[in-house]
N, CA, C and O of each residue as an XYZ file, in Angstrom:
352
protein
N      -4.537     -0.635     -2.138
C      -4.161     -2.000     -1.760
C      -4.947     -2.398     -0.507
O      -5.027     -1.630      0.451
N      -5.508     -3.566     -0.521
C      -6.325     -4.003      0.604
C      -5.487     -4.384      1.809
O      -4.299     -4.072      1.893
N      -6.111     -5.040      2.702
C      -5.452     -5.516      3.907
C      -4.306     -6.451      3.526
O      -4.492     -7.428      2.801
N      -3.128     -6.129      4.031
C      -1.933     -6.878      3.634
C      -1.997     -8.338      4.076
O      -1.514     -9.217      3.363
N      -2.583     -8.608      5.235
C      -2.683    -10.007      5.683
C      -3.612    -10.802      4.775
O      -3.385    -11.989      4.540
N      -4.656    -10.156      4.264
C      -5.534    -10.859      3.313
C      -4.757    -11.225      2.062
O      -4.933    -12.312      1.512
N      -3.896    -10.319      1.611
C      -3.093    -10.598      0.431
C      -2.114    -11.733      0.694
O      -1.929    -12.609     -0.151
N      -1.492    -11.716      1.859
C      -0.566    -12.796      2.225
C      -1.318    -14.126      2.265
O      -0.813    -15.135      1.773
N      -2.517    -14.135      2.846
C      -3.301    -15.371      2.905
C      -3.667    -15.862      1.507
O      -3.656    -17.065      1.244
N      -3.989    -14.937      0.619
C      -4.322    -15.326     -0.756
C      -3.113    -15.955     -1.443
O      -3.246    -16.962     -2.138
N      -1.944    -15.369     -1.252
C      -0.714    -15.933     -1.840
C      -0.434    -17.300     -1.232
O      -0.024    -18.226     -1.932
N      -0.654    -17.422      0.071
C      -0.434    -18.704      0.735
C      -1.333    -19.785      0.138
O      -0.880    -20.895     -0.141
N      -2.603    -19.454     -0.054
C      -3.541    -20.431     -0.634
C      -3.108    -20.834     -2.037
O      -3.244    -21.988     -2.443
N      -2.584    -19.857     -2.763
C      -2.160    -20.085     -4.142
C      -0.910    -20.972     -4.210
O      -0.795    -21.818     -5.097
N       0.019    -20.777     -3.277
C       1.316    -21.468     -3.358
C       1.391    -22.716     -2.494
O       1.954    -23.724     -2.919
N       0.834    -22.667     -1.285
C       0.910    -23.811     -0.375
C      -0.416    -24.556     -0.296
O      -0.442    -25.778     -0.144
N      -1.500    -23.827     -0.397
C      -2.812    -24.447     -0.314
C      -3.304    -24.536      1.112
O      -4.173    -23.770      1.526
N      -2.749    -25.470      1.864
C      -3.139    -25.651      3.266
C      -1.882    -25.742      4.115
O      -0.779    -25.920      3.597
N      -2.059    -25.619      5.415
C      -0.900    -25.744      6.318
C      -0.249    -27.106      6.166
O       0.975    -27.223      6.227
N      -1.071    -28.149      5.966
C      -0.536    -29.514      5.850
C       0.333    -29.678      4.601
O       1.201    -30.549      4.554
N       0.096    -28.839      3.596
C       0.860    -28.944      2.357
C       2.176    -28.184      2.387
O       2.925    -28.206      1.411
N       2.463    -27.517      3.487
C       3.697    -26.732      3.542
C       4.923    -27.638      3.514
O       5.079    -28.539      4.338
N       5.779    -27.368      2.548
C       7.071    -28.038      2.457
C       8.090    -26.944      2.201
O       7.724    -25.788      1.990
N       9.341    -27.292      2.217
C      10.369    -26.287      1.915
C      10.100    -25.654      0.550
O      10.200    -24.438      0.385
N       9.761    -26.489     -0.410
C       9.522    -25.999     -1.777
C       8.336    -25.030     -1.847
O       8.439    -23.966     -2.457
N       7.208    -25.401     -1.221
C       6.044    -24.522     -1.305
C       6.252    -23.229     -0.516
O       5.788    -22.165     -0.925
N       6.949    -23.325      0.613
C       7.204    -22.122      1.418
C       8.134    -21.165      0.670
O       7.921    -19.953      0.693
N       9.156    -21.697      0.011
C      10.049    -20.825     -0.767
C       9.290    -20.200     -1.932
O       9.526    -19.042     -2.276
N       8.393    -20.946     -2.531
C       7.557    -20.413     -3.607
C       6.662    -19.293     -3.063
O       6.490    -18.254     -3.701
N       6.102    -19.521     -1.888
C       5.288    -18.503     -1.214
C       6.103    -17.217     -1.006
O       5.638    -16.122     -1.324
N       7.310    -17.362     -0.474
C       8.136    -16.179     -0.195
C       8.517    -15.440     -1.473
O       8.493    -14.210     -1.510
N       8.864    -16.178     -2.511
C       9.245    -15.512     -3.757
C       8.040    -14.847     -4.415
O       8.179    -13.799     -5.046
N       6.851    -15.453     -4.273
C       5.646    -14.833     -4.812
C       5.329    -13.549     -4.050
O       4.958    -12.540     -4.649
N       5.474    -13.592     -2.736
C       5.279    -12.370     -1.936
C       6.213    -11.271     -2.443
O       5.794    -10.134     -2.662
N       7.477    -11.626     -2.624
C       8.446    -10.626     -3.082
C       8.083    -10.085     -4.461
O       8.206     -8.886     -4.714
N       7.638    -10.963     -5.346
C       7.311    -10.521     -6.704
C       6.106     -9.579     -6.710
O       5.910     -8.816     -7.656
N       5.306     -9.640     -5.651
C       4.140     -8.749     -5.540
C       4.414     -7.569     -4.602
O       3.494     -6.947     -4.071
N       5.693     -7.286     -4.417
C       6.137     -6.144     -3.617
C       5.735     -6.219     -2.149
O       5.470     -5.199     -1.513
N       5.693     -7.429     -1.625
C       5.510     -7.617     -0.191
C       6.858     -8.023      0.387
O       7.592     -8.799     -0.226
N       7.179     -7.510      1.541
C       8.449     -7.823      2.184
C       8.484     -9.296      2.592
O       7.664     -9.725      3.404
N       9.423    -10.079      2.041
C       9.483    -11.502      2.397
C       9.676    -11.739      3.896
O       9.182    -12.732      4.431
N      10.388    -10.841      4.576
C      10.573    -11.037      6.018
C       9.238    -10.906      6.751
O       8.963    -11.647      7.695
N       8.434     -9.979      6.318
C       7.101     -9.825      6.921
C       6.276    -11.087      6.681
O       5.582    -11.562      7.579
N       6.355    -11.628      5.464
C       5.631    -12.856      5.124
C       6.169    -14.041      5.923
O       5.404    -14.910      6.343
N       7.480    -14.074      6.131
C       8.105    -15.123      6.942
C       7.602    -15.027      8.383
O       7.296    -16.043      9.007
N       7.520    -13.816      8.903
C       7.017    -13.624     10.263
C       5.578    -14.125     10.376
O       5.185    -14.725     11.377
N       4.803    -13.861      9.317
C       3.408    -14.329      9.290
C       3.373    -15.857      9.375
O       2.571    -16.427     10.114
N       4.258    -16.516      8.604
C       4.320    -17.982      8.663
C       4.675    -18.440     10.073
O       4.081    -19.384     10.595
N       5.643    -17.769     10.684
C       6.086    -18.177     12.022
C       4.962    -18.050     13.046
O       4.915    -18.806     14.017
N       4.063    -17.100     12.833
C       2.920    -16.963     13.737
C       2.034    -18.204     13.691
O       1.296    -18.488     14.634
N       2.115    -18.938     12.584
C       1.253    -20.115     12.384
C       2.047    -21.422     12.400
O       1.543    -22.460     11.970
N       3.284    -21.374     12.892
C       4.158    -22.545     12.757
C       3.624    -23.803     13.431
O       3.968    -24.913     13.026
N       2.791    -23.644     14.452
C       2.222    -24.837     15.101
C       1.355    -25.639     14.134
O       1.166    -26.843     14.309
N       0.831    -24.962     13.116
C      -0.043    -25.648     12.158
C       0.740    -26.276     10.997
O       0.176    -27.012     10.186
N       2.031    -25.981     10.926
C       2.860    -26.464      9.809
C       3.620    -27.699     10.289
O       4.454    -27.628     11.192
N       3.310    -28.825      9.662
C       3.784    -30.123     10.143
C       5.295    -30.205     10.359
O       5.731    -30.612     11.436
N       6.085    -29.838      9.391
C       7.534    -30.040      9.496
C       8.290    -28.714      9.505
O       9.384    -28.601      8.951
N       7.686    -27.718     10.142
C       8.252    -26.361     10.134
C       9.724    -26.346     10.517
O      10.530    -25.692      9.855
N      10.082    -27.060     11.580
C      11.473    -27.013     12.055
C      12.458    -27.545     11.027
O      13.633    -27.179     11.044
N      11.984    -28.409     10.130
C      12.874    -28.995      9.134
C      13.266    -28.006      8.045
O      14.339    -28.134      7.455
N      12.409    -27.015      7.769
C      12.760    -26.103      6.675
C      12.669    -24.622      7.032
O      12.885    -23.771      6.170
N      12.353    -24.299      8.284
C      12.257    -22.882      8.647
C      13.596    -22.174      8.472
O      13.640    -21.004      8.092
N      14.686    -22.885      8.749
C      16.008    -22.278      8.594
C      16.294    -21.966      7.123
O      16.819    -20.900      6.802
N      15.949    -22.890      6.237
C      16.156    -22.666      4.801
C      15.318    -21.478      4.327
O      15.773    -20.670      3.518
N      14.087    -21.383      4.843
C      13.213    -20.272      4.466
C      13.798    -18.949      4.950
O      13.791    -17.962      4.214
N      14.306    -18.922      6.188
C      14.892    -17.689      6.711
C      16.145    -17.310      5.923
O      16.389    -16.129      5.677
N      16.939    -18.303      5.527
C      18.128    -18.032      4.712
C      17.727    -17.398      3.383
O      18.364    -16.453      2.919
N      16.660    -17.928      2.776
C      16.173    -17.367      1.509
C      15.806    -15.900      1.715
O      16.164    -15.039      0.912
N      15.087    -15.630      2.802
C      14.682    -14.255      3.103
C      15.913    -13.374      3.253
O      15.972    -12.282      2.686
N      16.893    -13.843      4.012
C      18.104    -13.043      4.232
C      18.812    -12.744      2.919
O      19.260    -11.619      2.698
N      18.915    -13.733      2.054
C      19.592    -13.546      0.769
C      18.825    -12.608     -0.148
O      19.423    -11.884     -0.944
N      17.502    -12.618     -0.039
C      16.692    -11.856     -0.977
C      16.247    -10.492     -0.478
O      15.608     -9.743     -1.217
N      16.575    -10.160      0.762
C      16.149     -8.856      1.272
C      17.324     -7.992      1.696
O      17.128     -6.848      2.104
N      18.534     -8.511      1.611
C      19.686     -7.764      2.109
C      19.992     -6.519      1.280
O      20.612     -5.577      1.773
N      19.553     -6.517      0.012
C      19.969     -5.445     -0.889
C      19.116     -4.186     -0.821
O      19.519     -3.150     -1.350
N      17.963     -4.245     -0.192
C      17.112     -3.057     -0.217
C      16.228     -2.939      0.993
O      16.243     -3.794      1.879
N      15.475     -1.896      1.026
C      14.543     -1.661      2.123
C      13.300     -2.506      1.903
O      12.776     -2.559      0.790
N      12.825     -3.163      2.945
C      11.586     -3.937      2.793
C      10.430     -3.043      2.367
O      10.295     -1.908      2.823
N       9.613     -3.579      1.493
C       8.499     -2.802      0.947
C       7.385     -2.584      1.965
O       6.705     -1.558      1.948
N       7.212     -3.549      2.839
C       6.001     -3.598      3.647
C       5.991     -2.601      4.798
O       4.928     -2.336      5.359
N       7.124     -2.049      5.163
C       7.173     -1.180      6.330
C       6.188     -0.025      6.243
O       5.637      0.390      7.263
N       5.958      0.498      5.057
C       4.984      1.579      4.890
C       3.614      1.145      5.381
O       2.906      1.914      6.032
N       3.245     -0.087      5.068
C       1.925     -0.578      5.448
C       1.826     -0.784      6.948
O       0.778     -0.537      7.546
N       2.918     -1.236      7.559
C       2.897     -1.471      8.999
C       2.635     -0.169      9.740
O       1.920     -0.157     10.742
N       3.205      0.920      9.256
C       3.011      2.214      9.892
C       1.564      2.666      9.817
O       1.108      3.438     10.660
N       0.839      2.191      8.815
C      -0.547      2.598      8.635
C      -1.505      1.735      9.449
O      -2.718      1.945      9.417
N      -0.959      0.767     10.176
C      -1.774     -0.030     11.068
C      -2.515     -1.183     10.430
O      -3.522     -1.640     10.973
N      -2.045     -1.666      9.291
C      -2.726     -2.811      8.665
C      -2.394     -4.051      9.446
O      -2.857     -5.139      9.103
């Protein structure tokens, strides 16, 4: 598996396209796509938060996105932690 941030960026381009296109709907799609590809949604959410200045209406839907993450990650161990330990 390549660099995890490159994979996250590829998923972002696929689901949101650009920072200006981020809406609650596209961000939730991004998070669910990350999860379906065995990436930890919380890690992907953190990645989005690192770029929140570029997301026009982040404050309007960041809470909904975090709620989605909480609901979808509570049942198991995040997948991405293994990669973080390897220094990606």
